[in-house]
C-alpha positions in Angstrom: -0.7 35.8 4.0 -2.4 35.2 0.3 -4.1 38.7 0.3 -6.8 40.0 -1.8 -6.6 42.9 -4.0 -9.6 45.2 -4.5 -10.6 44.4 -8.6 -13.3 46.6 -9.9 -13.0 44.9 -13.4 -14.2 41.5 -12.7 -17.7 40.5 -11.3 -18.4 37.4 -8.7 -21.3 36.0 -9.7 -23.2 33.8 -7.7 -25.2 31.6 -10.2 -24.8 29.0 -12.9 -22.5 30.3 -15.8 -25.0 32.1 -18.4 -24.2 33.9 -21.9 -21.2 32.3 -22.5 -21.7 30.6 -25.9 -19.9 28.1 -25.2 -18.9 25.1 -23.4 -14.8 24.2 -22.6 -15.5 21.9 -19.8 -18.3 21.1 -17.0 -17.3 18.7 -14.3 -19.8 19.9 -11.9 -23.4 18.7 -14.0 -26.8 18.5 -12.3 -28.2 21.4 -10.4 -29.4 19.0 -8.5 -25.7 18.4 -6.9 -26.3 14.3 -8.0 -22.5 14.2 -10.5 -20.5 15.7 -7.2 -19.1 13.5 -5.3 -18.1 14.3 -0.9 -14.6 13.9 -2.3 -12.7 17.4 -0.9 -9.3 17.6 -2.9 -7.3 19.9 -0.9 -6.7 23.5 -2.3 -5.5 26.9 -0.4 -4.1 29.6 0.3 -2.8 29.4 3.9 -2.1 32.7 6.0 2.3 33.1 6.1 3.2 30.9 8.8 1.6 27.5 6.9 2.4 29.2 3.6 4.7 25.9 2.6 1.3 24.0 2.5 -0.5 26.3 -0.5 -1.9 23.8 -2.6 -3.7 24.2 -6.0 -6.4 21.4 -7.3 -5.8 21.4 -11.1 -7.7 19.9 -13.8 -7.3 20.2 -17.8 -9.4 21.0 -21.0 -9.3 21.3 -24.9 -9.4 24.7 -25.9 -8.0 23.9 -29.5 -10.5 26.4 -31.1 -8.8 29.2 -29.5 -12.3 30.6 -27.1 -12.1 32.9 -24.5 -13.0 32.3 -21.4 -15.7 34.0 -19.8 -16.8 31.8 -16.8 -15.5 29.8 -13.9 -17.5 27.8 -11.5 -16.2 25.3 -8.8 -17.7 23.6 -5.9 -15.8 24.7 -2.8 -16.0 22.6 1.1 -14.1 22.3 4.0 -13.1 20.3 6.6 -10.6 20.2 10.1 -12.2 23.6 11.9 -13.9 25.1 8.0 -16.8 26.9 9.6 -18.4 27.7 6.1 -17.8 29.8 3.2 -18.5 33.4 5.2 -14.9 32.9 6.8 -13.1 32.7 3.5 -11.2 35.7 2.4 -11.4 35.2 -1.3 -10.4 32.8 -4.3 -7.9 33.2 -7.3 -8.5 31.8 -10.7 -5.6 30.4 -12.6 -5.3 29.5 -16.5 -1.8 27.5 -16.9 -0.2 26.5 -20.5 1.0 22.9 -18.8 1.5 21.7 -15.3 5.3 22.5 -14.7 3.7 26.3 -14.4 1.6 25.4 -11.0 4.1 23.0 -9.6 6.5 26.1 -9.7 3.7 29.0 -8.8 0.0 28.6 -8.1 -0.6 31.8 -9.9 -1.2 31.5 -13.9 -0.1 33.2 -17.1 -3.2 34.3 -16.4 -4.3 35.1 -12.5 -7.5 36.8 -11.1 -8.1 37.6 -7.8 -11.5 38.0 -6.4 -11.9 39.6 -2.5 -14.7 38.0 -0.1 -17.5 37.7 0.8 -17.8 35.1 -1.6 -21.3 34.3 -1.6 -22.8 30.7 -3.2 -25.1 30.0 -5.4 -28.6 29.7 -3.0 -30.1 26.8 -4.6 -27.3 24.5 -4.8 -28.5 21.4 -2.8 -27.4 22.1 0.7 -24.4 18.9 1.8 -22.8 19.5 -1.0 -20.4 22.2 -1.1 -20.5 25.7 -2.1 -21.3 26.7 -5.7 -19.5 29.4 -7.3 -19.1 31.5 -10.5 -16.2 33.8 -11.1 -16.7 35.6 -14.1 -14.4 37.4 -16.4 -13.2 38.3 -19.9 -9.7 36.3 -19.9 -8.0 36.0 -23.3 -6.6 32.4 -22.5 -3.9 30.6 -25.0 -5.4 27.7 -27.6 -4.5 24.0 -27.5 -4.4 22.1 -24.4 -5.2 24.0 -20.9 -5.5 24.1 -17.1 -7.4 25.4 -14.6 -7.4 26.3 -10.7 -9.5 28.6 -8.7 -7.8 28.2 -5.2 -9.6 30.0 -1.8 -7.9 32.2 0.1 -8.6 30.7 4.0 -6.2 31.1 6.8 -6.5 28.2 8.3 -6.3 28.9 11.6 -9.6 30.9 12.1 -11.1 28.9 9.3 -9.2 25.3 9.3 -8.5 23.8 5.9 -10.6 24.0 2.3 -11.0 21.9 -0.7 -13.1 21.7 -4.1 -15.3 18.9 -4.5 -14.6 15.8 -6.5 -17.0 15.1 -9.7 -18.6 11.9 -11.1 -17.9 13.2 -14.8 -14.5 13.8 -16.3 -11.8 11.5 -17.1 -10.2 10.5 -14.0 -7.6 12.2 -14.0 -6.4 15.8 -11.9 -3.7 16.8 -10.4 -2.8 18.8 -6.6 0.1 21.1 -6.9 2.3 22.1 -3.5 5.3 24.3 -5.0 6.5 24.6 -1.2 6.5 20.7 -0.8 4.7 20.7 2.8 2.3 18.0 2.3 5.0 15.8 1.1 4.4 14.5 -2.0 6.0 17.2 -4.3 5.4 19.8 -6.4 2.8 17.7 -8.3 0.5 14.5 -7.6 -1.9 12.6 -9.6 -5.4 12.4 -8.4 -7.6 9.7 -9.9 -10.3 11.8 -9.7 -12.1 14.5 -11.5 -12.1 17.8 -9.9 -15.6 20.1 -9.7 -15.1 22.6 -12.6 -17.1 24.4 -15.0 -15.7 26.9 -17.5 -17.8 29.0 -20.0 -16.7 30.9 -22.5 -17.1 32.8 -26.3 -15.4 33.3 -29.7 -12.3 34.5 -28.7 -9.6 35.8 -31.0 -9.6 32.7 -34.0 -5.9 33.4 -34.1 -5.0 31.8 -31.0 -6.5 28.6 -32.2 -4.0 26.0 -33.6 -3.0 25.5 -37.0 -3.8 21.6 -38.9 -0.9 19.5 -37.9 -1.1 18.2 -41.3 -1.9 19.5 -44.7 -1.4 23.0 -42.9 -0.9 24.7 -46.3 -4.5 23.5 -47.9 -6.2 26.8 -46.8 -8.1 26.7 -50.1 -11.2 24.6 -49.6 -14.9 25.5 -50.3 -16.7 27.0 -47.0 -13.4 26.2 -44.7 -13.5 22.7 -45.2 -9.9 21.6 -46.9 -10.0 20.0 -50.1 -6.8 17.8 -48.9 -4.6 18.7 -51.4 -1.8 21.1 -51.7 -1.5 23.0 -54.9 -1.6 26.1 -56.8 -5.4 26.9 -55.3 -3.7 28.0 -52.0 -0.8 29.7 -53.2 -3.2 31.6 -55.2 -5.1 31.9 -52.1 -2.1 33.3 -50.1 -0.9 35.3 -52.8 -4.7 36.8 -53.0 -4.8 38.1 -49.3 -0.9 39.0 -49.2 -0.8 41.7 -46.0 -4.0 40.6 -44.9 -4.4 41.3 -40.8 -6.5 40.0 -38.4 -8.5 42.0 -36.2 -9.2 39.2 -33.3 -12.3 38.6 -34.7 -11.0 36.6 -38.0 -8.0 34.4 -39.2 -7.2 35.9 -42.4 -7.3 33.1 -45.3 -3.9 32.2 -46.4 -2.6 32.3 -42.6 -1.0 28.9 -42.2 2.7 29.3 -40.4 4.5 29.5 -38.4 3.1 26.4 -36.5 1.5 25.9 -34.3 -0.8 28.8 -34.5 0.2 31.5 -37.1 0.4 34.8 -36.4 -3.0 36.6 -37.8 -0.5 37.8 -40.9 -0.3 36.2 -44.4 3.3 37.0 -45.4 6.1 35.4 -47.2 6.4 33.1 -44.2 2.8 31.4 -45.4 4.4 31.4 -49.5 7.1 29.4 -47.9 4.8 26.7 -46.2 2.7 26.8 -49.2 5.8 25.6 -51.5 7.0 23.2 -48.9 3.9 21.4 -48.9 3.5 21.7 -52.7 1.7 18.4 -53.9 1.0 16.9 -50.7 -2.5 15.0 -50.8 -3.5 14.1 -47.4 -6.6 13.0 -47.8 -7.9 10.4 -45.0 -7.4 6.9 -45.3 -8.8 4.0 -43.4 -9.7 0.1 -43.8 -11.8 -0.9 -46.5 -12.8 -4.6 -45.5 -14.3 -6.5 -48.0 -15.7 -9.4 -46.1 -13.3 -12.7 -46.5 -11.3 -10.8 -49.2 -8.1 -9.5 -48.3 -8.6 -5.4 -46.4 -6.9 -2.8 -48.4 -6.3 0.7 -47.1 -7.4 3.9 -48.6 -10.0 6.6 -49.0 -13.3 6.5 -48.4 -14.3 7.1 -52.0 -12.0 4.5 -53.0 -13.6 1.7 -50.8 -17.1 3.2 -52.0 -16.1 2.6 -55.6 -14.9 -1.2 -54.6 -17.4 -2.1 -53.1 -16.5 -2.3 -49.4 -17.1 -1.2 -46.2 -15.0 1.5 -44.7 -13.9 1.2 -41.2 -13.0 4.8 -40.6 -10.2 7.6 -40.9 -7.2 6.6 -39.6 -7.9 2.8 -39.1 -5.6 0.0 -39.9 -6.9 -4.1 -41.8 -7.2 -5.5 -37.8 -10.4 -4.1 -37.5 -11.6 -6.1 -40.6 -11.8 -9.2 -38.8 -14.3 -11.3 -40.9 -15.7 -14.8 -40.0 -18.8 -16.9 -38.8 -20.8 -15.5 -35.6 -22.4 -18.7 -33.7 -25.5 -17.6 -32.2 -27.1 -19.5 -29.0 -29.6 -21.0 -31.1 -26.8 -22.4 -33.1 -27.8 -20.1 -36.6 -25.0 -18.6 -38.0 -23.7 -15.0 -39.8 -20.7 -14.1 -41.3 -19.7 -10.8 -39.7 -17.1 -8.4 -38.5 -15.7 -9.1 -35.0 -17.0 -5.9 -33.4 -20.7 -6.6 -34.9 -20.6 -10.2 -33.4 -19.7 -9.5 -30.4 -22.7 -6.9 -30.0 -25.1 -9.4 -31.2 -23.9 -11.6 -28.3 -22.7 -14.4 -30.6 -19.4 -16.2 -30.4 -16.7 -15.2 -33.5 -14.5 -17.7 -35.4 -12.2 -15.5 -37.5 -11.8 -16.4 -41.1 -14.1 -19.1 -40.6 -17.5 -19.5 -42.8 -20.9 -20.4 -41.6 -20.4 -23.8 -43.9 -17.2 -24.5 -42.2 -17.9 -23.4 -38.6 -21.1 -25.9 -37.9 -22.2 -23.7 -35.6 -24.7 -25.8 -32.8 -26.8 -24.4 -30.2 -25.5 -24.1 -26.9 -26.8 -26.2 -23.9 -25.1 -26.8 -20.9 -26.4 -27.1 -17.2 -28.5 -24.5 -15.6 -27.8 -24.4 -11.9 -31.5 -23.0 -10.1 -29.6 -23.3 -6.5 -26.9 -24.9 -4.8 -28.3 -28.2 -5.2 -30.4 -28.1 -8.0 -29.8 -28.4 -11.5 -31.7 -28.5 -15.1 -29.4 -30.8 -17.8 -29.4 -29.7 -21.4 -30.8 -26.4 -21.1 -30.0 -23.3 -23.5 -29.3 -20.3 -21.7 -32.2 -18.4 -22.9 -34.1 -20.7 -21.3 -32.3 -21.1 -18.4 -32.7 -17.0 -17.8 -36.6 -18.3 -18.2 -35.8 -20.5 -15.2 -34.2 -17.7 -12.9 -31.3 -19.8 -13.3 -27.4 -19.6 -14.0 -26.4 -21.0 -17.1 -22.9 -23.1 -15.7 -21.4 -23.3 -19.5 -21.4 -24.6 -23.1 -21.4 -29.0 -22.9 -21.4 -28.7 -18.3 -23.6 -31.3 -17.0 -25.1 -31.5 -13.8 -23.1 -34.6 -13.2 -19.9 -32.3 -13.1 -21.9 -30.1 -10.0 -21.0 -26.9 -11.6 -24.1 -25.8 -9.5 -22.6 -25.8 -5.6 -20.1 -27.7 -3.5 -18.5 -31.0 -5.0 -17.7 -32.5 -1.8 -14.3 -34.4 -0.6 -12.5 -36.3 -3.1 -9.7 -39.0 -3.3 -7.2 -36.4 -4.5 -7.6 -34.3 -1.0 -5.8 -34.4 1.9 -7.7 -35.6 5.7 -7.9 -32.9 8.2 -6.9 -36.2 10.3 -8.5 -34.7 13.2 -12.0 -35.3 14.8 -14.7 -33.0 15.0 -13.9 -31.1 18.5 -14.6 -27.8 20.0 -11.4 -25.6 20.2 -12.9 -23.2 22.2 -14.1 -25.6 24.8 -11.5 -25.7 28.0 -10.0 -28.8 28.0 -10.1 -29.8 24.4 -6.5 -29.6 22.4 -6.8 -29.0 18.8 -3.9 -29.2 16.9 -5.5 -26.7 14.6 -7.2 -24.9 17.0 -4.9 -21.7 15.6 -5.1 -18.8 18.2 -8.6 -20.2 19.9 -6.3 -22.8 22.1 -3.6 -22.2 24.3 -0.8 -22.4 23.1 -1.8 -21.1 19.8 -1.4 -24.3 17.2 -1.6 -23.9 13.4 -2.1 -27.1 10.6 -0.5 -26.1 7.5 -1.8 -25.7 3.9 0.1 -25.4 0.4 -0.5 -24.2 -2.8 -2.8 -25.6 -4.7 -3.6 -28.4 -2.3 -7.4 -29.3 -1.1 -8.0 -30.1 2.7 -11.4 -32.0 3.5 -12.2 -31.4 7.1 -14.7 -31.4 9.8 -16.1 -28.7 11.7 -18.9 -27.7 14.5 -20.6 -25.2 16.6 -22.5 -25.9 19.2 -24.7 -25.0 22.1 -23.5 -26.2 25.3 -26.4 -25.7 27.8 -25.2 -24.3 31.2 -21.6 -24.8 30.8 -20.6 -21.6 31.9 -19.0 -20.6 35.5 -22.3 -18.8 36.2 -24.4 -21.9 34.8 -25.1 -19.6 31.6 -25.2 -21.7 28.3 -22.0 -21.5 26.0 -21.3 -21.7 22.7 -18.8 -23.7 21.7 -16.9 -24.3 18.0 -14.4 -26.0 16.1 -12.5 -23.6 13.8 -9.7 -24.8 11.6 -6.6 -22.6 10.8 -4.1 -23.9 8.4 -0.6 -21.2 8.1 0.5 -20.7 4.6 4.0 -20.1 3.9 4.5 -16.3 2.5 7.8 -15.1 2.3 7.4 -12.3 -0.1 4.1 -11.9 -0.4 1.8 -12.8 -3.1 -2.5 -13.1 -4.4 -3.8 -15.9 -2.8 -7.2 -17.2 -3.7 -9.3 -19.3 -0.9 -12.0 -21.6 -2.3 -14.4 -23.7 0.2 -17.7 -25.1 0.0 -19.6 -27.6 2.9 -22.8 -29.6 3.6 -23.2 -26.6 6.4 -23.1 -22.8 6.5 -19.6 -21.5 6.1 -17.4 -18.8 7.2 -14.0 -19.1 4.6 -11.2 -16.7 5.2 -7.8 -15.4 5.1 -6.5 -14.5 8.8 -3.4 -12.0 10.3 -3.0 -14.2 12.7 -0.8 -11.4 14.8 -3.6 -8.9 14.6 -6.3 -11.8 15.3 -8.6 -10.1 12.4 -9.8 -11.3 8.9 -8.3 -9.8 5.6 -11.2 -10.9 3.9 -14.0 -13.7 4.5 -16.7 -14.7 2.5 -19.8 -16.6 4.0 -21.0 -19.6 2.4 -24.6 -21.1 2.4 -24.9 -24.9 3.0 -23.7 -27.0 -0.1 -22.2 -24.2 -2.1 -19.0 -22.7 -3.2 -17.4 -19.3 -2.5 -14.4 -17.9 -3.0 -12.1 -14.8 -1.8 -9.1 -13.2 -3.6 -6.6 -11.1 -1.5 -3.1 -9.8 -2.3 -0.6 -9.4 0.8 2.4 -8.2 2.0 5.5 -10.3 3.0 5.8 -12.7 5.8 4.4 -15.9 7.2 1.7 -14.5 9.2 -1.4 -15.5 7.5 -3.8 -18.2 7.6 -6.6 -19.7 5.8 -9.6 -20.4 8.4 -12.7 -22.0 8.3 -15.6 -22.1 10.9 -19.3 -21.0 11.2 -20.2 -17.5 11.3 -20.4 -17.0 15.6 -23.0 -14.8 15.2 -26.1 -16.7 12.9 -26.9 -19.0 15.7 -26.1 -22.1 13.8 -26.4 -25.4 15.5 -24.4 -27.9 13.9 -23.1 -30.1 16.3 -20.7 -33.1 15.3 -23.6 -35.6 14.6 -26.2 -33.3 12.6 -24.4 -34.3 9.5 -23.5 -30.8 8.4 -20.3 -30.9 9.6 -17.9 -31.4 6.0 -16.1 -29.0 4.0 -13.3 -28.8 2.0 -11.1 -25.8 1.5 -8.5 -25.2 -1.1 -5.5 -22.5 -1.4 -4.3 -20.7 -4.7 -1.0 -19.2 -4.8 0.3 -16.0 -7.3 2.5 -13.6 -7.4 1.7 -10.4 -5.9 0.9 -7.3 -8.4 2.6 -4.1 -8.0 1.0 -1.8 -5.7 0.6 1.5 -3.9 3.5 1.6 -1.2 3.1 3.8 1.7 6.0 5.4 3.3 4.4 7.6 5.9 2.8 9.7 4.2 4.0 9.1 0.7 3.1 6.7 -1.6 6.1 5.9 -2.9 6.1 4.0 -5.8 3.8 0.8 -7.2 5.5 -1.9 -5.7 5.8 -5.7 -4.9 5.3 -6.8 -1.2 9.3 -7.7 -1.0 10.4 -4.4 -2.4 7.7 -2.3 -0.1 8.7 -4.1 2.7 12.3 -3.8 2.4 11.5 0.1 2.3 9.8 -0.4 5.6 6.4 0.9 3.7 2.8 -0.9 3.9 1.6 -2.0 1.2 -1.2 -1.4 -0.5 -2.5 -4.5 -2.2 -5.3 -4.0 -4.1 -4.5 0.0 -4.7 -2.1 2.0 -6.8 0.1 5.2 -5.8 -2.1 6.6 -8.6 -5.9 6.2 -6.8 -4.6 5.7 -3.3 -4.1 8.5 -1.3 -1.7 7.5 1.9 -2.7 8.0 5.7 -3.1 12.3 6.3 -0.9 13.2 8.9 -2.5 13.2 12.2 -4.1 16.5 13.2 -5.9 17.5 16.6 -8.6 19.3 17.3 -7.8 23.1 17.4 -11.4 24.9 17.3 -11.4 24.6 21.5 -15.2 22.0 21.2 -13.5 18.9 21.2 -12.1 15.9 22.9 -9.4 14.1 20.7 -9.2 10.6 20.8 -6.9 8.3 22.5 -4.2 7.1 20.5 -2.4 4.7 22.6 -3.9 2.4 24.5 -7.8 3.0 22.7 -10.7 1.4 22.7 -13.5 2.0 20.2 -17.0 1.2 20.3 -19.6 -0.1 17.4 -22.2 2.5 16.6 -23.9 0.9 13.6 -27.8 1.1 13.2 -27.8 -2.7 11.9 -26.2 -4.2 14.8 -29.0 -2.1 17.2 -25.6 -1.0 18.9 -26.1 3.3 18.8 -23.7 5.2 21.0 -23.7 9.1 21.9 -21.5 11.9 22.8 -22.0 13.7 25.5 -21.3 17.3 24.6 -23.2 20.3 25.6 -23.0 22.9 22.5 -25.8 25.6 21.6 -24.6 26.5 17.8 -23.1 23.8 15.9 -22.0 24.4 12.4 -19.8 21.0 11.5 -18.5 18.2 13.4 -15.7 15.6 13.2 -15.2 12.3 15.3 -12.5 9.8 14.5 -13.1 5.9 14.5 -12.4 2.9 12.9 -14.7 0.2 10.7 -15.0 -3.5 11.1 -17.1 -6.0 10.9 -17.3 -8.9 13.6 -18.1 -12.6 12.2 -16.4 -15.3 14.4 -13.9 -12.6 15.1 -13.2 -9.0 14.1 -11.9 -7.7 10.7 -10.7 -4.6 9.0 -13.1 -3.4 6.5 -13.6 -0.4 4.6 -16.5 1.5 2.2 -15.6 4.1 0.1 -19.1 5.7 0.6 -20.0 5.1 4.1 -23.5 6.5 4.9 -24.0 7.8 8.9 -26.9 9.1 10.9 -26.0 11.9 12.4 -28.2 13.9 15.1 -27.9 16.3 17.7 -30.7 15.7 20.5 -31.4 18.1 23.3 -31.6 16.1 27.0 -34.8 15.0 27.7 -34.7 16.1 31.5 -33.1 12.0 32.6 -30.0 12.2 31.4 -30.9 10.7 27.7 -31.3 11.6 24.5 -34.7 14.4 23.6 -35.7 16.3 20.9 -33.7 16.2 18.0 -32.2 19.6 17.3 -30.3 19.2 13.9 -29.7 16.0 11.3 -28.1 13.8 8.6 -30.2 10.9 7.8 -27.9 8.3 5.4 -24.8 10.8 4.9 -22.1 10.0 2.9 -18.8 11.2 5.6 -16.1 12.5 4.1 -14.0 10.2 5.4 -9.9 9.7 5.2 -7.3 7.4 6.9 -4.7 9.1 9.6 -1.0 8.3 9.9 -1.1 6.9 13.3 0.1 3.6 14.7 -3.4 2.1 15.4 -1.8 -2.1 14.8 -3.5 -3.3 12.3 -7.1 -1.2 12.3 -6.4 1.9 10.6 -7.9 5.2 12.4 -9.8 7.3 10.6 -11.8 10.9 10.5 -15.2 11.2 9.5 -16.7 14.8 8.7 -20.7 15.9 9.5 -21.7 19.5 7.9 -24.1 18.8 10.7 -25.7 22.5 11.7 -27.9 23.4 15.0 -28.6 26.7 16.6 -30.4 25.2 19.4 -29.2 23.8 22.5 -27.8 20.1 22.4 -26.5 17.6 25.0 -26.0 14.3 23.0 -25.0 13.7 19.4 -25.4 10.2 17.7 -23.4 9.0 15.2 -24.3 5.7 13.8 -23.1 4.6 10.6 -25.8 2.5 8.2 -23.5 -0.5 7.1 -24.4 -3.4 5.7 -20.9 -5.7 5.6 -18.9 -2.6 7.6 -19.4 -1.0 10.8 -18.4 2.2 12.5 -16.3 2.2 16.0 -16.4 4.9 17.5 -13.1 5.6 19.5 -13.0 6.6 23.1 -11.3 10.2 24.1 -10.9 8.9 27.4 -9.2 5.9 29.7 -12.4 3.7 31.4 -14.2 6.0 34.2 -12.4 9.4 33.2 -15.3 10.4 30.8 -18.9 9.0 29.9 -21.3 8.4 26.7 -24.4 6.4 26.5 -24.8 3.1 24.5 -28.7 2.3 23.1 -29.0 -1.4 22.7 -32.6 -2.4 21.5 -34.1 1.1 22.8 -32.8 0.6 26.4 -29.4 2.7 27.3 -26.8 2.4 29.3 -24.3 4.8 30.5 -20.7 4.1 29.5 -17.9 4.9 31.2 -15.8 6.5 28.4 -16.4 9.7 26.4 -15.8 9.7 22.8 -13.8 11.4 20.3 -15.3 14.5 18.7 -14.6 18.3 17.2 -17.3 20.5 16.8 -16.5 24.0 14.7 -19.6 26.2 16.2 
């Protein structure tokens, strides 16, 4: 186990850093926690048995000013049995010169241990982790540096710890795991920011780096170089020969050796001046002269020639000049950047007299069927319309569905109900037995017909049934690809790509009558996909075959799939095209990159002793979402709750189930006492509209993904029922059961009424 040494020279302060003088890094931000994300990045010293998993969350910062660090703050949280900060045994603050150091050893060249118990900032908002600040006096090196704060925490008694992410920063940080227990190697990129704040004071100026150019220019006025190495610089070195800095100043003339000198004026500095003698390193940049040739020179030279200096280190590509046509037809001759900022259309190298700027007019779409011709963009905006583009007209049908054309491929089948018993539909897909599919090719548009209607009393018990004509068109996809599906009609539609074997949508779009919509998805290799067109089963549409709202068109456009994340078990093995990923036996994640995507976590059962693990084989899941009206409650009597986890899948139903994912999915999580009648009563703890910490789990769930959701729910009263319901509009939580049917129970609230469901629900509670 990583032990914590007692330390009297360093003080743990549970407050925001103060009195530090300068801020070297701030990715914590506002005191209300609004800049902190709910993402938790593993960061922990485990006990000896799990030391191979020791991991640090590392972020970098600039210290070219040579400051000394006086405090490091971070925001700590946890999961998987994490009971809170009181059980964390301590923390270690580390500074590194580069990323190779923590990849080999998590202890930095400066490493300070802080013993527990740790105390978080009492003013930090509940639910946003624990804000801690560790103070000291650390003479860190100049130039580029990296930092970590690693909680020292036993997994067996307090689960896993991590650092919260932040919306502030450059979007790049790293996790280092020298023991490689997590399977990603000694280091992996994290496309996010760690919640760190570093404060400092003026350190030893001799720790700061010297200028890389004109290093020997030491004779400027008031610390500002004159950009010329000449006799004045040589005299300055001679005048200060033998001077040595005392930690508060760098002696004038100390310019060697690179990168940071030696804080002493000696023969090395004389030789540096001699080697650079006569160098003129005055900054230069582009001098923009309108339509005249651009030149590169100093700012003074540009001003003398009447030009506009574009800035240090710019070149003449910055000086693109031309006619800038405004929407009203007026014209100004401007730089490209200035034209873009004004919202005009730029014509490089052309004068206004040659540009012939004209007012921009075109079609203005008020809705899918209403259009105005000859309208400017500004006037269209006044009408609350959508400008279709310069030169467009309403006759081009830019606003909505253009209808079928002679070039379209006819479906060739009548309007019918492929879900109606006894019908044979040659493109009814999986809705007919045996399944039967049409086909569609790249660039093809199919003109078809469909229906949805209620058959009164057609059920076996005399109930009403809804029958539909849905159309399924398979397409050839041997190597994977990026596919765009565009559809529209004179009735309401759903257009989608469906994975046939899974029976679920990859993606879909709802289309209003007389409108068009499209989806674009990148999918893995295999001929297991079809374009799907139908009406929304849940929307209550009654569009029988004689309604006049049955026509539609659907088009398919194919392109090569991009290289994207390929997950081989827990490891993202690189950005690969689908066929390369398929050859490795991996899972292609079409809209992600290994730089931004974390492959599923390893399955870890509930180990607090207070849990019911999900069924992983023969699993069952039920919708629990406030918007749908289906809300589920787990039966789990507990007196004390400090945190909890549930397992589920995320999907949506629109004529068929399809998986979905929302990074910031929010939930209502409520603990209740029993009301004495076997139903939820008084509230004993709650989180409302809470963005759950979630992650995918590496288990086989077919076309679905098992996800874990963690909540810092707290209650110290007797509890019997726990509600977990998503607040999704387009993505719902489905709670995975922990028991076979009739081997447990839970409650389903449907429209305010409760009914018993003969299955227990998966849950893990930290008391």
